PAZALUM-930258 format. One record per residue: residue number from 0; residue in three letters; chain; x, y, z of N, C-alpha, C, O in turn. Coordinates in Angstrom, 2 decimals, m for minus. Layout:
N
@k:NUM&r:ALA&c:A&n_px:X&n_py:Y&n_pz:Z&ca_px:X&ca_py:Y&ca_pz:Z&c_px:X&c_py:Y&c_pz:Z&o_px:X&o_py:Y&o_pz:Z
...
//
This chain:
85
@k:0&r:UNK&c:A&n_px:0.86&n_py:m1.11&n_pz:0.05&ca_px:m0.05&ca_py:0.03&ca_pz:0.00&c_px:1.09&c_py:1.41&c_pz:0.13&o_px:2.10&o_py:1.42&o_pz:0.82
@k:1&r:UNK&c:A&n_px:0.75&n_py:2.15&n_pz:m0.47&ca_px:1.09&ca_py:3.63&ca_pz:m0.42&c_px:0.78&c_py:4.43&c_pz:0.25&o_px:m0.29&o_py:4.16&o_pz:0.79
@k:2&r:UNK&c:A&n_px:1.18&n_py:5.35&n_pz:0.53&ca_px:1.09&ca_py:6.04&ca_pz:1.36&c_px:0.74&c_py:7.81&c_pz:0.74&o_px:1.09&o_py:8.08&o_pz:m0.41
@k:3&r:UNK&c:A&n_px:0.16&n_py:8.73&n_pz:1.50&ca_px:0.10&ca_py:9.71&ca_pz:1.24&c_px:1.24&c_py:10.54&c_pz:1.00&o_px:0.75&o_py:11.63&o_pz:0.68
@k:4&r:UNK&c:A&n_px:2.43&n_py:10.64&n_pz:0.97&ca_px:3.33&ca_py:11.38&ca_pz:0.59&c_px:4.25&c_py:10.76&c_pz:m0.86&o_px:5.26&o_py:11.23&o_pz:m1.40
@k:5&r:UNK&c:A&n_px:3.41&n_py:9.47&n_pz:m1.21&ca_px:3.66&ca_py:9.19&ca_pz:m2.90&c_px:2.58&c_py:9.95&c_pz:m3.44&o_px:2.91&o_py:10.17&o_pz:m4.61
@k:6&r:UNK&c:A&n_px:1.73&n_py:10.35&n_pz:m3.27&ca_px:0.67&ca_py:11.15&ca_pz:m4.56&c_px:0.71&c_py:12.48&c_pz:m4.28&o_px:0.95&o_py:12.97&o_pz:m3.18
@k:7&r:UNK&c:A&n_px:0.43&n_py:13.21&n_pz:m5.52&ca_px:0.22&ca_py:14.25&ca_pz:m5.23&c_px:m1.31&c_py:14.98&c_pz:m5.64&o_px:m1.63&o_py:14.45&o_pz:m6.70
@k:8&r:UNK&c:A&n_px:m2.00&n_py:15.63&n_pz:m5.38&ca_px:m2.77&ca_py:16.19&ca_pz:m5.82&c_px:m3.54&c_py:16.65&c_pz:m7.08&o_px:m3.20&o_py:17.82&o_pz:m7.23
@k:9&r:UNK&c:A&n_px:m4.26&n_py:16.37&n_pz:m7.91&ca_px:m4.96&ca_py:16.99&ca_pz:m9.33&c_px:m6.22&c_py:18.18&c_pz:m9.37&o_px:m7.45&o_py:18.16&o_pz:m9.37
@k:10&r:UNK&c:A&n_px:m5.62&n_py:18.76&n_pz:m9.40&ca_px:m6.91&ca_py:20.18&ca_pz:m8.89&c_px:m7.95&c_py:20.46&c_pz:m9.65&o_px:m8.76&o_py:21.35&o_pz:m9.39
@k:11&r:UNK&c:A&n_px:m7.97&n_py:19.61&n_pz:m10.78&ca_px:m8.63&ca_py:20.02&ca_pz:m12.13&c_px:m9.74&c_py:18.38&c_pz:m11.34&o_px:m10.89&o_py:18.27&o_pz:m11.77
@k:12&r:UNK&c:A&n_px:m9.33&n_py:17.49&n_pz:m10.45&ca_px:m9.87&ca_py:15.89&ca_pz:m10.01&c_px:m9.89&c_py:16.08&c_pz:m8.66&o_px:m9.42&o_py:17.09&o_pz:m8.13
@k:13&r:UNK&c:A&n_px:m10.58&n_py:14.89&n_pz:m7.88&ca_px:m10.99&ca_py:14.80&ca_pz:m6.66&c_px:m9.51&c_py:13.95&c_pz:m6.69&o_px:m9.00&o_py:14.27&o_pz:m5.62
@k:14&r:UNK&c:A&n_px:m8.82&n_py:13.27&n_pz:m7.20&ca_px:m7.56&ca_py:11.82&ca_pz:m7.40&c_px:m7.00&c_py:11.98&c_pz:m7.66&o_px:m6.94&o_py:12.43&o_pz:m8.81
@k:15&r:UNK&c:A&n_px:m5.68&n_py:11.74&n_pz:m6.71&ca_px:m4.27&ca_py:11.90&ca_pz:m7.22&c_px:m3.28&c_py:11.86&c_pz:m7.89&o_px:m3.62&o_py:10.91&o_pz:m8.60
@k:16&r:UNK&c:A&n_px:m1.79&n_py:12.28&n_pz:m8.45&ca_px:m1.31&ca_py:11.21&ca_pz:m9.77&c_px:m0.36&c_py:10.74&c_pz:m8.85&o_px:0.19&o_py:11.42&o_pz:m7.98
@k:17&r:UNK&c:A&n_px:m0.14&n_py:9.26&n_pz:m9.11&ca_px:m0.16&ca_py:8.28&ca_pz:m8.30&c_px:1.66&c_py:8.24&c_pz:m8.79&o_px:2.17&o_py:7.61&o_pz:m9.72
@k:18&r:UNK&c:A&n_px:2.16&n_py:8.91&n_pz:m8.04&ca_px:4.08&ca_py:8.82&ca_pz:m8.81&c_px:5.01&c_py:7.77&c_pz:m8.22&o_px:6.21&o_py:8.03&o_pz:m8.15
@k:19&r:UNK&c:A&n_px:4.54&n_py:6.64&n_pz:m7.79&ca_px:5.02&ca_py:5.53&ca_pz:m7.79&c_px:4.89&c_py:4.58&c_pz:m9.15&o_px:5.70&o_py:3.83&o_pz:m9.69
@k:20&r:UNK&c:A&n_px:3.21&n_py:5.01&n_pz:m9.56&ca_px:3.09&ca_py:3.79&ca_pz:m10.60&c_px:4.14&c_py:4.33&c_pz:m11.69&o_px:4.59&o_py:5.40&o_pz:m11.28
@k:21&r:UNK&c:A&n_px:4.68&n_py:4.00&n_pz:m12.93&ca_px:5.15&ca_py:4.01&ca_pz:m14.10&c_px:4.95&c_py:3.54&c_pz:m15.26&o_px:5.49&o_py:2.45&o_pz:m15.48
@k:22&r:UNK&c:A&n_px:3.94&n_py:4.33&n_pz:m16.66&ca_px:3.80&ca_py:3.44&ca_pz:m17.51&c_px:2.99&c_py:4.97&c_pz:m18.34&o_px:2.63&o_py:6.09&o_pz:m17.96
@k:23&r:UNK&c:A&n_px:3.00&n_py:4.06&n_pz:m19.91&ca_px:2.19&ca_py:5.04&ca_pz:m20.59&c_px:1.02&c_py:5.11&c_pz:m20.33&o_px:0.64&o_py:4.18&o_pz:m19.61
@k:24&r:UNK&c:A&n_px:m0.06&n_py:6.12&n_pz:m20.72&ca_px:m1.26&ca_py:6.43&ca_pz:m20.20&c_px:m2.22&c_py:5.18&c_pz:m21.77&o_px:m2.17&o_py:5.00&o_pz:m22.98
@k:25&r:UNK&c:A&n_px:m3.17&n_py:4.57&n_pz:m20.18&ca_px:m3.48&ca_py:3.61&ca_pz:m21.02&c_px:m4.56&c_py:3.43&c_pz:m19.53&o_px:m4.28&o_py:3.71&o_pz:m18.37
@k:26&r:UNK&c:A&n_px:m6.07&n_py:2.78&n_pz:m20.21&ca_px:m7.57&ca_py:2.56&ca_pz:m19.69&c_px:m7.27&c_py:1.03&c_pz:m19.11&o_px:m6.98&o_py:0.10&o_pz:m19.87
@k:27&r:UNK&c:A&n_px:m7.36&n_py:0.92&n_pz:m17.96&ca_px:m7.14&ca_py:m0.49&ca_pz:m17.44&c_px:m8.39&c_py:m0.95&c_pz:m17.30&o_px:m8.59&o_py:m2.15&o_pz:m17.08
@k:28&r:UNK&c:A&n_px:m9.65&n_py:0.14&n_pz:m17.42&ca_px:m10.32&ca_py:m0.54&ca_pz:m17.67&c_px:m10.90&c_py:m1.13&c_pz:m18.70&o_px:m11.44&o_py:m2.23&o_pz:m18.62
@k:29&r:UNK&c:A&n_px:m10.82&n_py:m0.43&n_pz:m19.78&ca_px:m11.25&ca_py:m0.57&ca_pz:m21.19&c_px:m9.95&c_py:m1.35&c_pz:m21.72&o_px:m10.18&o_py:m1.88&o_pz:m22.81
@k:30&r:UNK&c:A&n_px:m8.37&n_py:m1.61&n_pz:m21.14&ca_px:m7.40&ca_py:m2.46&ca_pz:m21.91&c_px:m6.69&c_py:m1.44&c_pz:m23.04&o_px:m5.53&o_py:m1.68&o_pz:m23.37
@k:31&r:UNK&c:A&n_px:m7.19&n_py:m0.64&n_pz:m23.46&ca_px:m6.60&ca_py:0.43&ca_pz:m24.29&c_px:m6.41&c_py:1.35&c_pz:m24.42&o_px:m7.49&o_py:1.93&o_pz:m24.41
@k:32&r:UNK&c:A&n_px:m5.74&n_py:1.94&n_pz:m24.54&ca_px:m5.32&ca_py:3.71&ca_pz:m24.96&c_px:m5.47&c_py:4.51&c_pz:m26.01&o_px:m4.82&o_py:5.54&o_pz:m26.22
@k:33&r:UNK&c:A&n_px:m6.73&n_py:3.85&n_pz:m27.00&ca_px:m7.33&ca_py:4.09&ca_pz:m28.25&c_px:m8.89&c_py:5.27&c_pz:m27.94&o_px:m9.58&o_py:5.73&o_pz:m28.85
@k:34&r:UNK&c:A&n_px:m9.12&n_py:5.56&n_pz:m26.25&ca_px:m9.82&ca_py:6.48&ca_pz:m26.35&c_px:m9.23&c_py:7.60&c_pz:m25.07&o_px:m9.92&o_py:8.40&o_pz:m24.44
@k:35&r:UNK&c:A&n_px:m7.93&n_py:7.40&n_pz:m24.95&ca_px:m7.55&ca_py:8.71&ca_pz:m24.15&c_px:m7.94&c_py:9.90&c_pz:m24.62&o_px:m7.94&o_py:10.26&o_pz:m25.80
@k:36&r:UNK&c:A&n_px:m8.42&n_py:10.79&n_pz:m23.24&ca_px:m7.55&ca_py:12.63&ca_pz:m23.43&c_px:m7.18&c_py:12.99&c_pz:m22.63&o_px:m7.48&o_py:13.24&o_pz:m21.46
@k:37&r:UNK&c:A&n_px:m5.73&n_py:13.13&n_pz:m23.88&ca_px:m4.63&ca_py:13.91&ca_pz:m22.63&c_px:m5.58&c_py:15.37&c_pz:m21.64&o_px:m5.94&o_py:16.34&o_pz:m22.30
@k:38&r:UNK&c:A&n_px:m5.80&n_py:15.36&n_pz:m20.58&ca_px:m5.71&ca_py:16.32&ca_pz:m19.81&c_px:m4.45&c_py:17.53&c_pz:m19.64&o_px:m4.44&o_py:18.74&o_pz:m19.87
@k:39&r:UNK&c:A&n_px:m3.25&n_py:16.45&n_pz:m19.03&ca_px:m2.47&ca_py:17.48&ca_pz:m18.86&c_px:m0.89&c_py:16.37&c_pz:m18.95&o_px:m0.76&o_py:15.23&o_pz:m18.49
@k:40&r:UNK&c:A&n_px:0.15&n_py:17.23&n_pz:m19.70&ca_px:1.31&ca_py:16.49&ca_pz:m19.60&c_px:2.21&c_py:17.56&c_pz:m19.19&o_px:2.32&o_py:18.65&o_pz:m19.76
@k:41&r:UNK&c:A&n_px:3.23&n_py:16.96&n_pz:m17.57&ca_px:4.25&ca_py:17.33&ca_pz:m17.66&c_px:5.18&c_py:16.88&c_pz:m17.97&o_px:5.47&o_py:15.85&o_pz:m17.36
@k:42&r:UNK&c:A&n_px:6.26&n_py:17.42&n_pz:m19.16&ca_px:7.03&ca_py:17.03&ca_pz:m18.96&c_px:8.48&c_py:16.22&c_pz:m18.16&o_px:8.36&o_py:16.39&o_pz:m16.94
@k:43&r:UNK&c:A&n_px:9.20&n_py:15.77&n_pz:m18.34&ca_px:10.59&ca_py:15.26&ca_pz:m17.49&c_px:11.42&c_py:16.09&c_pz:m17.88&o_px:11.68&o_py:16.43&o_pz:m19.04
@k:44&r:UNK&c:A&n_px:12.00&n_py:16.56&n_pz:m16.55&ca_px:13.28&ca_py:17.48&ca_pz:m15.98&c_px:14.10&c_py:17.10&c_pz:m16.00&o_px:14.04&o_py:15.93&o_pz:m15.64
@k:45&r:UNK&c:A&n_px:15.86&n_py:17.67&n_pz:m16.46&ca_px:16.68&ca_py:16.49&ca_pz:m17.11&c_px:17.86&c_py:17.20&c_pz:m15.80&o_px:17.30&o_py:18.10&o_pz:m15.17
@k:46&r:UNK&c:A&n_px:19.15&n_py:16.96&n_pz:m15.40&ca_px:20.20&ca_py:18.00&ca_pz:m14.93&c_px:20.87&c_py:18.14&c_pz:m15.93&o_px:20.41&o_py:17.85&o_pz:m17.03
@k:47&r:UNK&c:A&n_px:22.31&n_py:18.70&n_pz:m15.72&ca_px:22.61&ca_py:19.80&ca_pz:m16.40&c_px:23.24&c_py:18.57&c_pz:m17.29&o_px:23.46&o_py:18.59&o_pz:m18.50
@k:48&r:UNK&c:A&n_px:23.49&n_py:17.41&n_pz:m16.29&ca_px:24.55&ca_py:15.83&ca_pz:m17.01&c_px:23.55&c_py:15.17&c_pz:m18.31&o_px:23.89&o_py:14.32&o_pz:m19.15
@k:49&r:UNK&c:A&n_px:22.75&n_py:15.60&n_pz:m18.22&ca_px:21.60&ca_py:14.65&ca_pz:m19.17&c_px:20.74&c_py:13.85&c_pz:m18.35&o_px:19.55&o_py:13.74&o_pz:m18.64
@k:50&r:UNK&c:A&n_px:21.39&n_py:13.10&n_pz:m17.04&ca_px:20.07&ca_py:12.32&ca_pz:m16.28&c_px:18.62&c_py:12.95&c_pz:m15.75&o_px:18.45&o_py:14.11&o_pz:m15.39
@k:51&r:UNK&c:A&n_px:17.79&n_py:12.08&n_pz:m15.78&ca_px:16.46&ca_py:12.05&ca_pz:m15.80&c_px:16.33&c_py:12.50&c_pz:m13.89&o_px:16.44&o_py:11.79&o_pz:m12.89
@k:52&r:UNK&c:A&n_px:16.03&n_py:14.02&n_pz:m14.07&ca_px:15.82&ca_py:14.20&ca_pz:m12.28&c_px:14.78&c_py:13.82&c_pz:m11.78&o_px:14.75&o_py:13.09&o_pz:m10.79
@k:53&r:UNK&c:A&n_px:13.42&n_py:14.41&n_pz:m12.61&ca_px:12.19&ca_py:14.18&ca_pz:m12.05&c_px:11.00&c_py:13.44&c_pz:m13.54&o_px:10.81&o_py:14.23&o_pz:m14.46
@k:54&r:UNK&c:A&n_px:10.70&n_py:12.85&n_pz:m13.58&ca_px:9.70&ca_py:11.65&ca_pz:m14.16&c_px:9.06&c_py:12.55&c_pz:m14.71&o_px:9.22&o_py:13.65&o_pz:m14.17
@k:55&r:UNK&c:A&n_px:8.02&n_py:12.55&n_pz:m16.08&ca_px:7.54&ca_py:13.94&ca_pz:m16.54&c_px:5.77&c_py:13.03&c_pz:m16.03&o_px:5.77&o_py:11.80&o_pz:m16.03
@k:56&r:UNK&c:A&n_px:4.71&n_py:13.64&n_pz:m15.72&ca_px:3.23&ca_py:13.41&ca_pz:m15.93&c_px:2.64&c_py:13.20&c_pz:m16.55&o_px:2.82&o_py:13.72&o_pz:m17.65
@k:57&r:UNK&c:A&n_px:1.17&n_py:12.08&n_pz:m16.32&ca_px:0.21&ca_py:12.96&ca_pz:m17.39&c_px:m1.20&c_py:12.68&c_pz:m16.18&o_px:m1.27&o_py:12.17&o_pz:m15.06
@k:58&r:UNK&c:A&n_px:m2.14&n_py:13.31&n_pz:m17.10&ca_px:m3.85&ca_py:13.24&ca_pz:m16.51&c_px:m4.46&c_py:13.21&c_pz:m17.68&o_px:m4.45&o_py:14.07&o_pz:m18.55
@k:59&r:UNK&c:A&n_px:m5.19&n_py:11.78&n_pz:m17.67&ca_px:m6.13&ca_py:11.24&ca_pz:m19.13&c_px:m7.34&c_py:10.71&c_pz:m18.39&o_px:m7.52&o_py:10.22&o_pz:m17.27
@k:60&r:UNK&c:A&n_px:m8.22&n_py:11.03&n_pz:m19.64&ca_px:m9.74&ca_py:10.35&ca_pz:m19.24&c_px:m9.96&c_py:9.36&c_pz:m20.60&o_px:m9.66&o_py:9.62&o_pz:m21.77
@k:61&r:UNK&c:A&n_px:m10.40&n_py:8.50&n_pz:m20.19&ca_px:m10.75&ca_py:7.35&ca_pz:m20.85&c_px:m12.24&c_py:7.87&c_pz:m21.78&o_px:m13.35&o_py:7.63&o_pz:m21.31
@k:62&r:UNK&c:A&n_px:m12.12&n_py:8.37&n_pz:m22.72&ca_px:m14.23&ca_py:8.72&ca_pz:m22.79&c_px:m14.66&c_py:7.44&c_pz:m23.43&o_px:m15.81&o_py:7.55&o_pz:m23.85
@k:63&r:UNK&c:A&n_px:m14.41&n_py:6.86&n_pz:m23.54&ca_px:m15.20&ca_py:5.45&ca_pz:m23.28&c_px:m16.02&c_py:5.02&c_pz:m21.64&o_px:m17.15&o_py:4.67&o_pz:m21.30
@k:64&r:UNK&c:A&n_px:m14.91&n_py:5.24&n_pz:m21.05&ca_px:m15.87&ca_py:4.38&ca_pz:m19.65&c_px:m15.59&c_py:6.18&c_pz:m18.59&o_px:m15.38&o_py:6.04&o_pz:m17.39
@k:65&r:UNK&c:A&n_px:m15.64&n_py:7.80&n_pz:m19.21&ca_px:m14.83&ca_py:8.24&ca_pz:m18.05&c_px:m14.12&c_py:8.00&c_pz:m17.01&o_px:m14.20&o_py:8.75&o_pz:m16.04
@k:66&r:UNK&c:A&n_px:m13.30&n_py:6.93&n_pz:m16.99&ca_px:m12.60&ca_py:6.40&ca_pz:m16.43&c_px:m10.95&c_py:8.33&c_pz:m16.39&o_px:m10.23&o_py:8.87&o_pz:m17.23
@k:67&r:UNK&c:A&n_px:m11.24&n_py:8.49&n_pz:m14.99&ca_px:m9.75&ca_py:9.23&ca_pz:m14.98&c_px:m8.60&c_py:8.61&c_pz:m14.46&o_px:m8.79&o_py:7.59&o_pz:m13.78
@k:68&r:UNK&c:A&n_px:m7.25&n_py:9.08&n_pz:m14.65&ca_px:m6.21&ca_py:8.93&ca_pz:m14.22&c_px:m4.76&c_py:9.94&c_pz:m14.56&o_px:m4.42&o_py:10.45&o_pz:m15.62
@k:69&r:UNK&c:A&n_px:m4.11&n_py:9.97&n_pz:m13.20&ca_px:m3.19&ca_py:10.38&ca_pz:m13.55&c_px:m1.90&c_py:10.12&c_pz:m12.99&o_px:m1.93&o_py:10.69&o_pz:m11.90
@k:70&r:UNK&c:A&n_px:m0.48&n_py:9.41&n_pz:m13.18&ca_px:0.87&ca_py:9.50&ca_pz:m12.85&c_px:1.79&c_py:9.79&c_pz:m13.56&o_px:1.68&o_py:10.67&o_pz:m14.42
@k:71&r:UNK&c:A&n_px:3.17&n_py:8.96&n_pz:m13.29&ca_px:3.72&ca_py:9.21&ca_pz:m13.81&c_px:4.60&c_py:8.63&c_pz:m15.28&o_px:4.84&o_py:7.42&o_pz:m15.33
@k:72&r:UNK&c:A&n_px:4.97&n_py:9.35&n_pz:m16.20&ca_px:5.15&ca_py:8.14&ca_pz:m17.36&c_px:6.61&c_py:8.39&c_pz:m17.70&o_px:7.42&o_py:9.22&o_pz:m17.29
@k:73&r:UNK&c:A&n_px:6.69&n_py:7.29&n_pz:m18.66&ca_px:8.42&ca_py:6.94&ca_pz:m18.55&c_px:9.24&c_py:7.98&c_pz:m18.92&o_px:8.57&o_py:9.01&o_pz:m18.92
@k:74&r:UNK&c:A&n_px:10.39&n_py:8.20&n_pz:m19.25&ca_px:11.11&ca_py:9.83&ca_pz:m19.34&c_px:10.88&c_py:9.49&c_pz:m21.49&o_px:10.60&o_py:10.47&o_pz:m22.18
@k:75&r:UNK&c:A&n_px:10.99&n_py:8.70&n_pz:m21.87&ca_px:11.17&ca_py:8.27&ca_pz:m22.76&c_px:9.49&c_py:8.87&c_pz:m24.09&o_px:9.44&o_py:9.02&o_pz:m25.31
@k:76&r:UNK&c:A&n_px:8.62&n_py:9.00&n_pz:m23.17&ca_px:7.76&ca_py:9.04&ca_pz:m23.00&c_px:7.11&c_py:10.32&c_pz:m23.71&o_px:7.95&o_py:11.20&o_pz:m23.51
@k:77&r:UNK&c:A&n_px:6.06&n_py:10.88&n_pz:m24.43&ca_px:5.47&ca_py:11.73&ca_pz:m24.73&c_px:4.15&c_py:11.68&c_pz:m26.19&o_px:4.11&o_py:10.92&o_pz:m27.15
@k:78&r:UNK&c:A&n_px:3.21&n_py:12.84&n_pz:m25.81&ca_px:2.24&ca_py:12.41&ca_pz:m26.27&c_px:2.82&c_py:12.81&c_pz:m27.67&o_px:3.72&o_py:13.60&o_pz:m27.92
@k:79&r:UNK&c:A&n_px:2.15&n_py:12.13&n_pz:m28.40&ca_px:2.33&ca_py:12.02&ca_pz:m29.93&c_px:2.03&c_py:13.59&c_pz:m30.78&o_px:1.04&o_py:14.31&o_pz:m30.93
@k:80&r:UNK&c:A&n_px:3.64&n_py:13.65&n_pz:m31.27&ca_px:3.46&ca_py:14.81&ca_pz:m31.90&c_px:4.00&c_py:16.23&c_pz:m30.70&o_px:3.88&o_py:17.44&o_pz:m30.90
@k:81&r:UNK&c:A&n_px:4.54&n_py:15.61&n_pz:m29.61&ca_px:4.92&ca_py:16.87&ca_pz:m28.86&c_px:6.29&c_py:16.98&c_pz:m29.32&o_px:7.17&o_py:16.15&o_pz:m29.54
@k:82&r:UNK&c:A&n_px:6.23&n_py:18.54&n_pz:m29.44&ca_px:8.33&ca_py:19.00&ca_pz:m29.68&c_px:8.90&c_py:20.06&c_pz:m28.47&o_px:8.62&o_py:21.26&o_pz:m28.51
@k:83&r:UNK&c:A&n_px:9.59&n_py:19.59&n_pz:m27.60&ca_px:10.47&ca_py:20.42&ca_pz:m26.74&c_px:11.14&c_py:20.69&c_pz:m27.10&o_px:12.23&o_py:20.13&o_pz:m27.04
@k:84&r:UNK&c:A&n_px:10.76&n_py:22.29&n_pz:m28.00&ca_px:12.01&ca_py:23.56&ca_pz:m28.42&c_px:12.66&c_py:24.46&c_pz:m27.64&o_px:13.48&o_py:25.23&o_pz:m28.13
//
């Protein structure tokens, strides 16, 4: 079981960001990412030597079942078409 210190509140929803889970956005109920509506994406932060300081975070809703989720994502993941310039 995770503690409250391992979660960050997401202000637009009554749910929290699961900072222990790291994965690509996917609806657990529907078993797909086909119906994902991306609500927000915070890109990862890097140190000067190029190593990851903090993972990115994503918040999304499944438009099929209306489940909301928010969690960390792998540093290699970004929304389709996302460009850091």
